[in-house]
N, C-alpha and C positions, 0 to 999 in steps of 0.2 A: 147246511154247511158244505162247501165244495170239497170234493175229494182231492187230496194232494196228488200232484203229477208224479209218476214213477221216476225213480232215480235213473239217470242215464247209465247205460251199460258201458263198462270200461272197454276200451279198444283191446283186441287180442295182442299179446306180445309178438313183436315181429320175429320171424324165424330167419336164421342166417341162410345165405345162399350156399349150396353145396357144390362140389366139383362136378358131380353128375348133372346137376341142374344147369350149370354153366355150359357144359359140353352139349347138352340137349338144346339149350337156347341158341348156341352157335350153329348147331345143325339145322335148326328151324330157320334161322335168319339166312344161312347160306343158301337155302332153297328158294328164297324170296326174290333174289335179284337186287336191284339198286334201291327200290322203294320198299321200306319195311312197314308193315302194318302191325303195330304193337298190340292191338286188340287180338289179331290172329295169333301172334306169338304167345300171349298170355293164355288164350283159349286152348291152344295146342299143348302147352305145358301142363295145364290143369288136367286135360284129357289123358296125358301121359302119367298122371299120378303124382305130380309135384305140388307143393303148397300153392294155394291161390295167391297171386301177386297182382298189384295194380299195374296198369300199363306204364305209369310213371316210374315205378320202382324197377321194372324190367328194363326200361330204356336207360335209366340212370346207371344200373349195374353194367349194362353193355358198354356205355360210353366211358365209364370209369376203367373197365378192363382194357378197352381199346386205347385209351390215353396212357395207360401204364406202360404199354409196349412201344409207345411213340417216342423216338429219340428227341423230338422237338417239343416235348411236353414241358410243363412248368418247371422252374428251378434249373433250367439248362441255359448255358451261354448261347447267345444267338450266333456268335461267330464260329465257335469251335465245337459246340455241343456238349462240353464237359459240364458236370454239376457245378453250380455256382457257389456252394458253400466253401469258403476259403479259396476261391478261384480268382486268379489274376490272369486275364487273357492277354496273350501276346499275339493273337491272331493265328495261332498254330492249328494244325489239323489234330483232331482228337485221336488219342491212342485207342487201340482195340479194347483194352481193359477199362477205359473210361466210358464206353458206350454201354 
């Protein structure tokens, strides 16, 4: 009688990114120039004692944080840059408090 295959192992629970990890990642990326090697970023972060991440998760985190500070990110008016929720654009310039 054949031996049953072992049950697949559950994937480890994902760990949240910390502020220290974000700062270290920005430091590592800042030293790379225009072309970023995400494999090197992940390897350097692991060597610095941070949790092991996939290249995809490190890149996605970087892009999300970069887009958060972008005034032309999603949900913004293309003409004036104000948030679109409840917005009726008259083609005006955005106020400092709306950016």
